[in-house]
Phi, psi and omega in degrees: 000147178238143173286312177219133174213097184199172176240144177236127177259130182284133177245186184297332183290330184251359181300139179091351179281161169295153180304314182294326178293316182296320179292320181298326177297326181274331184234065188295341182287347177256140182289157176299323181294322177295317179296319177298321178297318178299316180298313182293335179274357177086014181275351183231134179235150175246116182053042177067022176232147176272128183226179180277157178302330183278357182299132181283144179247155183221160184308133181097341177297150179239124177260128178249124178250128177221072189263118180292157179304131182299129178271102171296145192291066173268347182296126183254145176298136177222144177280099184240138187279118167200156184271129170265112184277334181199147171209145171215191186286350182253329188217156162250140167245122184236158172249103185282129177279164175294147176089356181261116176288138185287312189229143177304140179202181179303125181088350180221066183269002175206172179071023182259172176300321179301316178300319179293322179294321179296334176295327180270332183207097184295338182292346178296343176302333185277353185259152173303134178055026178064024179089358182281124184253347174205166188233162167235148176300157182311315186259013172265133180263165168125197198276138175220150172250140179232131178281146181249358175209165186295322179299314179295321179301309181295323180296316181288319177300320179298318178297319179296318180296330178269007180058038181258351174273123183267123182239120181241139183232162165238149183210154174249125182261155165279126183097153181269112181284129184288320182198159177290165181193177173249130177255117180242094185211125184294148184234138176212177176300143175299138185294338182247307181267101188286352176275349182251161172251166181205155172287123183215145180298331182267016184273185178272143181306130182215129181229129178233132175250143174210155176230150179278124180264325183199139178248139176244187182297318185229006184218171176220148169259126182235152170261133186234137174236131178268130171266329173237173184228061180281158178302127178060025191304308183299315182296317180292314182295318180292322175295325181298325179265014173072030171231065182297160181287142174303131177083001183277100183287337182279319186244355185262358182073197181291157183302130180254120176246105182298143179291140174092001179278163180290159177295330179293312179293322178300318179296320179297317180295317182295328183262357178293121197269004192201176173290138183278079184220130183224127175281108191271316190219146180221131176224143184193169174279130180291137184300330182264308184281338184063016177266150177290126178239153181222136180228146177234153179240131178295151179294150177289162183296322181292324178294315179300317180295320178296317178298319180300316180292318180298323181291334178285347184260002185299000000 
């Protein structure tokens, strides 16, 4: 469910106003401070770009609102297993396991990362999205940063909006990738299946860089860097160039078992439960020290086991 999901086109009457003012004119039942919070949280874009509330708008500009349903503080603390790699008074750095939904939503109103974070720090209830400034898909493992106060939240969101947070992933593809490249292809909701994303001309700007780290007989291990952070971006982009991720049931089509592989590797591929994607490294300016910090998350056991099996088939 969405609280607001719509587009507003700026006309002559609102040209020259601040972004938050222009939205407030159209949605007067919401306060300017609430609208500013949505903008700062990345829920509102101007011409498919994230900008500041004070940014001026002009005739022809398009404002896109994609504001999730407000979470009344029904989220309860729960003891949920995940590794906290670092914590200080401003941030948590965690290694998210596979199968853990990041934020409560329809069908997942408990047992989420937010519930687990509240178990460690109840004050996160007071922050937008429980302090979460970026997300990983349910079945993607790896590193995330979570803000522990509003100042840190706004500071980190601002860095993400300016594309200054560096996010590096590793992934296993179906097929042997010949060489690394940059994928520059806009992404939007699939026109038919609204649970999926797709490369579309009318989508949001999306750029993914990757390099080949290791080649196997029928698969590749790649290093991936995100320049933008669209929903399912890596999975959609790799499928678009016909190298979908191993285990990706949403974008990889039916299960592919290459001819001639060992029974051991075939069994591993058949039982691998998710897309082979791991958020490996995260670097950003720390909200308090303003120094560049970098954190890495070890690979999950299933990812390590898959690599071990693939290496035996070279």
